[in-house]
Biopython code that builds the backbone (N, CA, C, O; Angstrom):
import numpy as np
from Bio.PDB.StructureBuilder import StructureBuilder

atoms = [
    (1, "UNK", "N", (84.667, -54.914, 50.731)),
    (1, "UNK", "CA", (83.972, -53.820, 51.385)),
    (1, "UNK", "C", (83.965, -52.599, 50.491)),
    (1, "UNK", "O", (84.929, -52.348, 49.767)),
    (2, "UNK", "N", (82.889, -51.842, 50.537)),
    (2, "UNK", "CA", (82.828, -50.617, 49.752)),
    (2, "UNK", "C", (83.593, -49.527, 50.488)),
    (2, "UNK", "O", (83.763, -49.590, 51.706)),
    (3, "UNK", "N", (84.047, -48.540, 49.749)),
    (3, "UNK", "CA", (84.853, -47.480, 50.340)),
    (3, "UNK", "C", (83.989, -46.310, 50.777)),
    (3, "UNK", "O", (84.062, -45.234, 50.184)),
    (4, "UNK", "N", (83.181, -46.501, 51.797)),
    (4, "UNK", "CA", (82.471, -45.384, 52.407)),
    (4, "UNK", "C", (83.121, -45.124, 53.756)),
    (4, "UNK", "O", (83.902, -45.950, 54.227)),
    (5, "UNK", "N", (82.818, -44.002, 54.386)),
    (5, "UNK", "CA", (83.490, -43.696, 55.660)),
    (5, "UNK", "C", (83.314, -44.788, 56.711)),
    (5, "UNK", "O", (84.240, -45.071, 57.472)),
    (6, "UNK", "N", (82.153, -45.394, 56.758)),
    (6, "UNK", "CA", (81.887, -46.457, 57.718)),
    (6, "UNK", "C", (82.813, -47.652, 57.476)),
    (6, "UNK", "O", (83.349, -48.234, 58.419)),
    (7, "UNK", "N", (82.991, -48.005, 56.219)),
    (7, "UNK", "CA", (83.852, -49.136, 55.877)),
    (7, "UNK", "C", (85.308, -48.837, 56.204)),
    (7, "UNK", "O", (86.046, -49.722, 56.637)),
    (8, "UNK", "N", (85.721, -47.590, 55.995)),
    (8, "UNK", "CA", (87.099, -47.217, 56.317)),
    (8, "UNK", "C", (87.339, -47.275, 57.822)),
    (8, "UNK", "O", (88.400, -47.711, 58.269)),
    (9, "UNK", "N", (86.362, -46.837, 58.595)),
    (9, "UNK", "CA", (86.481, -46.908, 60.059)),
    (9, "UNK", "C", (86.533, -48.362, 60.501)),
    (9, "UNK", "O", (87.333, -48.720, 61.365)),
    (10, "UNK", "N", (85.687, -49.198, 59.918)),
    (10, "UNK", "CA", (85.670, -50.625, 60.252)),
    (10, "UNK", "C", (87.030, -51.256, 59.955)),
    (10, "UNK", "O", (87.564, -52.001, 60.777)),
    (11, "UNK", "N", (87.583, -50.961, 58.799)),
    (11, "UNK", "CA", (88.896, -51.509, 58.444)),
    (11, "UNK", "C", (89.972, -51.056, 59.432)),
    (11, "UNK", "O", (90.828, -51.847, 59.829)),
    (12, "UNK", "N", (89.926, -49.780, 59.827)),
    (12, "UNK", "CA", (90.911, -49.261, 60.784)),
    (12, "UNK", "C", (90.762, -49.951, 62.137)),
    (12, "UNK", "O", (91.763, -50.298, 62.763)),
    (13, "UNK", "N", (89.533, -50.154, 62.595)),
    (13, "UNK", "CA", (89.308, -50.829, 63.876)),
    (13, "UNK", "C", (89.754, -52.284, 63.829)),
    (13, "UNK", "O", (90.327, -52.798, 64.790)),
    (14, "UNK", "N", (89.492, -52.932, 62.724)),
    (14, "UNK", "CA", (89.921, -54.327, 62.574)),
    (14, "UNK", "C", (91.437, -54.415, 62.696)),
    (14, "UNK", "O", (91.964, -55.306, 63.362)),
    (15, "UNK", "N", (92.126, -53.494, 62.053)),
    (15, "UNK", "CA", (93.588, -53.502, 62.106)),
    (15, "UNK", "C", (94.102, -53.139, 63.497)),
    (15, "UNK", "O", (95.027, -53.773, 64.004)),
    (16, "UNK", "N", (93.500, -52.114, 64.118)),
    (16, "UNK", "CA", (93.937, -51.672, 65.450)),
    (16, "UNK", "C", (93.746, -52.758, 66.501)),
    (16, "UNK", "O", (94.611, -52.960, 67.354)),
    (17, "UNK", "N", (92.638, -53.442, 66.443)),
    (17, "UNK", "CA", (92.283, -54.424, 67.475)),
    (17, "UNK", "C", (92.775, -55.833, 67.165)),
    (17, "UNK", "O", (92.536, -56.750, 67.951)),
    (18, "UNK", "N", (93.444, -56.023, 66.054)),
    (18, "UNK", "CA", (93.949, -57.341, 65.719)),
    (18, "UNK", "C", (92.853, -58.328, 65.373)),
    (18, "UNK", "O", (92.939, -59.505, 65.724)),
    (19, "UNK", "N", (91.828, -57.860, 64.691)),
    (19, "UNK", "CA", (90.687, -58.716, 64.356)),
    (19, "UNK", "C", (90.726, -59.220, 62.920)),
    (19, "UNK", "O", (89.702, -59.658, 62.396)),
    (20, "UNK", "N", (91.871, -59.169, 62.283)),
    (20, "UNK", "CA", (91.977, -59.584, 60.893)),
    (20, "UNK", "C", (91.552, -61.016, 60.664)),
    (20, "UNK", "O", (90.788, -61.294, 59.740)),
    (21, "UNK", "N", (92.032, -61.929, 61.489)),
    (21, "UNK", "CA", (91.671, -63.354, 61.328)),
    (21, "UNK", "C", (90.195, -63.584, 61.614)),
    (21, "UNK", "O", (89.528, -64.352, 60.920)),
    (22, "UNK", "N", (89.691, -62.909, 62.647)),
    (22, "UNK", "CA", (88.273, -63.055, 62.979)),
    (22, "UNK", "C", (87.410, -62.522, 61.850)),
    (22, "UNK", "O", (86.413, -63.144, 61.484)),
    (23, "UNK", "N", (87.786, -61.373, 61.295)),
    (23, "UNK", "CA", (87.011, -60.798, 60.200)),
    (23, "UNK", "C", (87.078, -61.689, 58.955)),
    (23, "UNK", "O", (86.098, -61.811, 58.221)),
    (24, "UNK", "N", (88.237, -62.309, 58.724)),
    (24, "UNK", "CA", (88.365, -63.194, 57.566)),
    (24, "UNK", "C", (87.431, -64.406, 57.685)),
    (24, "UNK", "O", (86.887, -64.882, 56.688)),
    (25, "UNK", "N", (87.256, -64.894, 58.916)),
    (25, "UNK", "CA", (86.389, -66.069, 59.117)),
    (25, "UNK", "C", (84.922, -65.699, 59.251)),
    (25, "UNK", "O", (84.057, -66.418, 58.749)),
    (26, "UNK", "N", (84.625, -64.584, 59.922)),
    (26, "UNK", "CA", (83.239, -64.204, 60.232)),
    (26, "UNK", "C", (82.970, -62.737, 59.883)),
    (26, "UNK", "O", (82.714, -61.934, 60.780)),
    (27, "UNK", "N", (83.023, -62.379, 58.617)),
    (27, "UNK", "CA", (82.849, -60.961, 58.267)),
    (27, "UNK", "C", (81.467, -60.411, 58.629)),
    (27, "UNK", "O", (81.343, -59.243, 58.997)),
    (28, "UNK", "N", (80.444, -61.235, 58.527)),
    (28, "UNK", "CA", (79.096, -60.749, 58.843)),
    (28, "UNK", "C", (78.946, -60.414, 60.319)),
    (28, "UNK", "O", (78.316, -59.418, 60.673)),
    (29, "UNK", "N", (79.523, -61.244, 61.178)),
    (29, "UNK", "CA", (79.416, -61.019, 62.622)),
    (29, "UNK", "C", (80.180, -59.769, 63.027)),
    (29, "UNK", "O", (79.667, -58.955, 63.795)),
    (30, "UNK", "N", (81.396, -59.604, 62.525)),
    (30, "UNK", "CA", (82.197, -58.430, 62.878)),
    (30, "UNK", "C", (81.522, -57.156, 62.369)),
    (30, "UNK", "O", (81.483, -56.149, 63.076)),
    (31, "UNK", "N", (80.996, -57.198, 61.158)),
    (31, "UNK", "CA", (80.315, -56.031, 60.591)),
    (31, "UNK", "C", (79.059, -55.692, 61.385)),
    (31, "UNK", "O", (78.789, -54.520, 61.649)),
    (32, "UNK", "N", (78.292, -56.706, 61.765)),
    (32, "UNK", "CA", (77.076, -56.467, 62.553)),
    (32, "UNK", "C", (77.415, -55.891, 63.919)),
    (32, "UNK", "O", (76.723, -54.991, 64.395)),
    (33, "UNK", "N", (78.464, -56.389, 64.556)),
    (33, "UNK", "CA", (78.876, -55.856, 65.857)),
    (33, "UNK", "C", (79.323, -54.399, 65.725)),
    (33, "UNK", "O", (79.032, -53.575, 66.592)),
    (34, "UNK", "N", (80.026, -54.089, 64.642)),
    (34, "UNK", "CA", (80.458, -52.717, 64.395)),
    (34, "UNK", "C", (79.256, -51.799, 64.237)),
    (34, "UNK", "O", (79.231, -50.705, 64.800)),
    (35, "UNK", "N", (78.269, -52.234, 63.483)),
    (35, "UNK", "CA", (77.074, -51.409, 63.266)),
    (35, "UNK", "C", (76.289, -51.235, 64.563)),
    (35, "UNK", "O", (75.790, -50.143, 64.836)),
    (36, "UNK", "N", (76.172, -52.291, 65.362)),
    (36, "UNK", "CA", (75.486, -52.172, 66.659)),
    (36, "UNK", "C", (76.221, -51.209, 67.572)),
    (36, "UNK", "O", (75.595, -50.427, 68.286)),
    (37, "UNK", "N", (77.544, -51.260, 67.554)),
    (37, "UNK", "CA", (78.338, -50.377, 68.412)),
    (37, "UNK", "C", (78.252, -48.920, 68.022)),
    (37, "UNK", "O", (78.494, -48.047, 68.855)),
    (38, "UNK", "N", (77.916, -48.635, 66.782)),
    (38, "UNK", "CA", (77.812, -47.249, 66.323)),
    (38, "UNK", "C", (76.461, -46.629, 66.652)),
    (38, "UNK", "O", (76.324, -45.406, 66.617)),
    (39, "UNK", "N", (75.464, -47.443, 66.969)),
    (39, "UNK", "CA", (74.141, -46.916, 67.286)),
    (39, "UNK", "C", (74.142, -46.305, 68.682)),
    (39, "UNK", "O", (74.811, -46.819, 69.578)),
    (40, "UNK", "N", (73.400, -45.214, 68.881)),
    (40, "UNK", "CA", (73.298, -44.653, 70.231)),
    (40, "UNK", "C", (72.532, -45.609, 71.144)),
    (40, "UNK", "O", (71.651, -46.340, 70.693)),
    (41, "UNK", "N", (72.871, -45.596, 72.410)),
    (41, "UNK", "CA", (72.211, -46.466, 73.385)),
    (41, "UNK", "C", (70.745, -46.086, 73.524)),
    (41, "UNK", "O", (69.876, -46.957, 73.540)),
    (42, "UNK", "N", (70.474, -44.828, 73.623)),
    (42, "UNK", "CA", (69.101, -44.349, 73.749)),
    (42, "UNK", "C", (69.116, -42.841, 73.819)),
    (42, "UNK", "O", (70.176, -42.225, 73.935)),
    (43, "UNK", "N", (67.964, -42.259, 73.752)),
    (43, "UNK", "CA", (67.901, -40.802, 73.822)),
    (43, "UNK", "C", (67.594, -40.379, 75.253)),
    (43, "UNK", "O", (66.966, -41.110, 76.019)),
    (44, "UNK", "N", (68.051, -39.190, 75.586)),
    (44, "UNK", "CA", (67.781, -38.645, 76.908)),
    (44, "UNK", "C", (66.382, -38.057, 76.937)),
    (44, "UNK", "O", (65.872, -37.625, 75.903)),
    (45, "UNK", "N", (65.750, -38.034, 78.116)),
    (45, "UNK", "CA", (64.438, -37.382, 78.222)),
    (45, "UNK", "C", (64.559, -35.898, 77.875)),
    (45, "UNK", "O", (65.639, -35.317, 77.980)),
    (46, "UNK", "N", (63.453, -35.294, 77.464)),
    (46, "UNK", "CA", (63.478, -33.886, 77.063)),
    (46, "UNK", "C", (63.922, -32.971, 78.191)),
    (46, "UNK", "O", (64.636, -31.999, 77.948)),
    (47, "UNK", "N", (63.512, -33.262, 79.425)),
    (47, "UNK", "CA", (63.848, -32.386, 80.540)),
    (47, "UNK", "C", (65.096, -32.859, 81.282)),
    (47, "UNK", "O", (65.260, -32.566, 82.466)),
    (48, "UNK", "N", (65.960, -33.577, 80.607)),
    (48, "UNK", "CA", (67.176, -34.098, 81.219)),
    (48, "UNK", "C", (68.161, -32.971, 81.489)),
    (48, "UNK", "O", (68.427, -32.141, 80.620)),
    (49, "UNK", "N", (68.686, -32.951, 82.675)),
    (49, "UNK", "CA", (69.713, -31.975, 83.031)),
    (49, "UNK", "C", (71.020, -32.729, 83.227)),
    (49, "UNK", "O", (71.023, -33.792, 83.849)),
    (50, "UNK", "N", (72.126, -32.209, 82.714)),
    (50, "UNK", "CA", (73.396, -32.906, 82.901)),
    (50, "UNK", "C", (73.789, -32.988, 84.376)),
    (50, "UNK", "O", (74.528, -33.886, 84.780)),
    (51, "UNK", "N", (73.297, -32.055, 85.167)),
    (51, "UNK", "CA", (73.578, -32.082, 86.605)),
    (51, "UNK", "C", (72.304, -32.483, 87.329)),
    (51, "UNK", "O", (71.459, -31.636, 87.620)),
    (52, "UNK", "N", (72.164, -33.753, 87.617)),
    (52, "UNK", "CA", (70.948, -34.209, 88.290)),
    (52, "UNK", "C", (70.972, -33.874, 89.771)),
    (52, "UNK", "O", (69.924, -33.652, 90.376)),
    (53, "UNK", "N", (72.156, -33.838, 90.355)),
    (53, "UNK", "CA", (72.308, -33.463, 91.757)),
    (53, "UNK", "C", (73.580, -32.647, 91.889)),
    (53, "UNK", "O", (74.558, -32.911, 91.190)),
    (54, "UNK", "N", (73.583, -31.667, 92.767)),
    (54, "UNK", "CA", (74.829, -30.932, 92.969)),
    (54, "UNK", "C", (75.884, -31.843, 93.592)),
    (54, "UNK", "O", (75.561, -32.719, 94.394)),
    (55, "UNK", "N", (77.108, -31.635, 93.229)),
    (55, "UNK", "CA", (78.193, -32.434, 93.795)),
    (55, "UNK", "C", (78.380, -32.049, 95.260)),
    (55, "UNK", "O", (78.390, -30.867, 95.605)),
    (56, "UNK", "N", (78.525, -33.036, 96.100)),
    (56, "UNK", "CA", (78.739, -32.739, 97.514)),
    (56, "UNK", "C", (80.217, -32.473, 97.755)),
    (56, "UNK", "O", (81.075, -32.975, 97.030)),
    (57, "UNK", "N", (80.499, -31.693, 98.760)),
    (57, "UNK", "CA", (81.880, -31.382, 99.110)),
    (57, "UNK", "C", (82.448, -32.556, 99.891)),
    (57, "UNK", "O", (81.773, -33.101, 100.765)),
    (58, "UNK", "N", (83.643, -32.942, 99.598)),
    (58, "UNK", "CA", (84.242, -34.047, 100.330)),
    (58, "UNK", "C", (85.707, -33.744, 100.576)),
    (58, "UNK", "O", (86.332, -32.946, 99.877)),
    (59, "UNK", "N", (86.235, -34.409, 101.598)),
    (59, "UNK", "CA", (87.655, -34.270, 101.911)),
    (59, "UNK", "C", (88.286, -35.641, 101.809)),
    (59, "UNK", "O", (87.647, -36.660, 102.071)),
    (60, "UNK", "N", (89.526, -35.651, 101.432)),
    (60, "UNK", "CA", (90.260, -36.910, 101.290)),
    (60, "UNK", "C", (90.992, -37.166, 102.597)),
    (60, "UNK", "O", (91.746, -36.322, 103.082)),
    (61, "UNK", "N", (90.756, -38.343, 103.155)),
    (61, "UNK", "CA", (91.469, -38.713, 104.376)),
    (61, "UNK", "C", (92.735, -39.443, 103.993)),
    (61, "UNK", "O", (92.713, -40.387, 103.203)),
    (62, "UNK", "N", (93.819, -39.004, 104.550)),
    (62, "UNK", "CA", (95.089, -39.691, 104.291)),
    (62, "UNK", "C", (95.610, -40.255, 105.599)),
    (62, "UNK", "O", (95.493, -39.637, 106.657)),
    (63, "UNK", "N", (96.168, -41.407, 105.504)),
    (63, "UNK", "CA", (96.767, -42.061, 106.668)),
    (63, "UNK", "C", (98.223, -41.605, 106.769)),
    (63, "UNK", "O", (99.021, -41.831, 105.860)),
    (64, "UNK", "N", (98.545, -40.975, 107.863)),
    (64, "UNK", "CA", (99.923, -40.520, 108.054)),
    (64, "UNK", "C", (100.573, -41.419, 109.099)),
    (64, "UNK", "O", (100.064, -41.582, 110.208)),
    (65, "UNK", "N", (101.682, -41.985, 108.729)),
    (65, "UNK", "CA", (102.418, -42.797, 109.700)),
    (65, "UNK", "C", (103.528, -41.928, 110.276)),
    (65, "UNK", "O", (104.393, -41.441, 109.548)),
    (66, "UNK", "N", (103.492, -41.741, 111.589)),
    (66, "UNK", "CA", (104.500, -40.905, 112.247)),
    (66, "UNK", "C", (105.305, -41.714, 113.229)),
    (66, "UNK", "O", (106.202, -41.180, 113.880)),
]
sb = StructureBuilder()
sb.init_structure("model")
sb.init_model(0)
sb.init_chain("A")
sb.init_seg("    ")
for serial, (resi, resn, name, xyz) in enumerate(atoms, 1):
    if name == "N":
        sb.init_residue(resn, " ", resi, " ")
    sb.init_atom(name, np.array(xyz, "f"), 0.0, 1.0, " ", f" {name:<3s}", serial, name[0])
structure = sb.get_structure()
């Protein structure tokens, strides 16, 4: 592997997750999965608001045994 930031992150993840044997057998698959995982899922619409609906007020009911 070349020493770019992406490769260093991949190596760290392989070590953290215990994927050394898998990477040794299937380096192309592990690398492709890593690259797919780094891509964003999709972009938000232009008029996207982080608050789509106001949060409703709620109370927590607790069961009291007396």
